C-alpha positions in Angstrom: 18.8 14.3 -15.1 15.7 16.1 -16.1 12.0 15.6 -14.7 11.2 13.1 -17.4 14.1 10.9 -16.8 13.4 10.9 -13.1 9.7 10.2 -13.6 10.5 7.1 -15.7 12.5 5.7 -12.9 9.8 6.6 -10.4 7.1 4.8 -12.4 9.4 1.8 -13.0 10.0 1.5 -9.1 6.3 2.0 -8.3 5.3 -0.7 -10.8 7.8 -3.1 -9.3 6.7 -2.5 -5.7 3.0 -2.9 -6.7 3.8 -6.3 -8.4 5.6 -7.6 -5.5 3.5 -6.2 -2.6 0.1 -5.4 -4.2 -2.3 -3.0 -2.5 -3.8 -2.8 1.0 -1.0 -1.3 3.0 -0.7 2.1 4.7 0.7 5.0 2.4 3.7 5.3 4.9 4.7 1.8 4.0 4.7 2.4 0.3 6.5 5.6 1.0 9.3 3.9 2.9 9.8 1.2 0.3 9.7 3.6 -2.7 12.3 5.8 -1.0 14.6 2.8 -0.8 14.0 1.6 -4.4 14.6 5.1 -5.7 17.8 5.6 -3.6 19.0 2.3 -4.9 18.5 3.8 -8.5 20.9 6.6 -7.5 18.2 9.3 -6.9 18.3 11.9 -4.0 15.1 11.2 -2.1 13.7 13.4 0.7 10.8 12.2 2.8 8.1 14.2 4.6 9.5 17.5 3.6 7.8 20.6 5.1 7.2 23.1 2.4 6.8 26.9 3.1 4.6 29.4 1.3 4.3 33.1 1.4 1.1 35.1 0.5 1.3 38.9 0.7 3.3 39.5 3.9 2.3 36.2 5.5 5.0 33.5 5.7 4.0 30.0 6.5 6.7 27.5 7.4 4.6 24.4 6.9 2.0 25.0 4.2 2.1 21.3 3.4 4.3 18.4 3.7 5.6 16.7 0.6 5.6 12.9 0.8 8.7 12.6 -1.4 10.8 15.1 -3.3 13.2 13.5 -5.8 16.4 15.3 -6.9 14.8 18.6 -6.0 12.8 18.4 -9.2 9.8 16.1 -8.7 7.1 15.9 -6.0 5.5 12.6 -5.3 2.1 12.4 -3.4 1.3 8.8 -2.4 -2.1 7.4 -1.9 -3.5 3.9 -0.9 -7.1 4.0 -1.6 -9.7 2.6 -4.0 -9.4 5.4 -6.7 -8.0 8.8 -7.0 -10.4 12.0 -7.2 -10.1 15.3 -8.8 -9.3 16.7 -5.3 -6.2 14.5 -5.1 -5.1 15.8 -8.5 -5.8 19.4 -7.4 -3.7 18.9 -4.3 -0.7 18.0 -6.2 -1.1 20.9 -8.7 -1.4 23.2 -5.6 1.8 21.7 -4.3 3.6 22.3 -7.6 2.4 26.0 -7.7 3.4 26.7 -4.1 6.8 24.9 -4.4 7.8 26.1 -7.9 8.4 22.5 -9.1 7.3 21.7 -12.6 6.3 18.0 -12.3 4.4 16.0 -9.8 3.4 12.3 -9.7 0.3 11.3 -7.9 0.9 7.5 -7.2 -2.0 5.4 -5.8 -1.0 2.0 -4.6 -4.7 1.1 -4.0 -5.5 0.6 -7.7 -5.7 -3.1 -9.0 -3.4 -2.0 -11.9 -0.6 0.4 -11.3 -1.1 2.0 -14.8 -4.4 3.2 -13.4 -2.8 4.6 -10.3 -0.2 6.9 -11.7 -1.1 10.5 -12.7 1.4 12.9 -14.0 0.7 16.5 -13.0 2.5 19.3 -14.7 2.5 22.8 -13.1 -0.3 24.6 -14.9 -2.1 21.5 -16.1 -4.0 18.5 -14.8 
């Protein structure tokens, strides 16, 4: 399964969760629910994954913590706020660069419409 196939399942699950629950809960609640939905759909889901980085001769074991990593191919960063910012998008892009993953999804459950709360970030682009 490639990144595009995985992202379609993720978007579908996020949409269903948003319809059933709506906005207003903590990110951690959406993270737990999304993990369960994705696992039920047959995806391998890892939560709160410490990600390393290396710069010159400096090794950092926990440069950031990925909210969710799906099938070792897609990073999901979850938010629950009124609207996303450019900083949120840059955060995901940095995660992709540091991890080597090609695709990240920035999902904001705080939006009134889920279509406005999902941003697809490709390594090298915003």
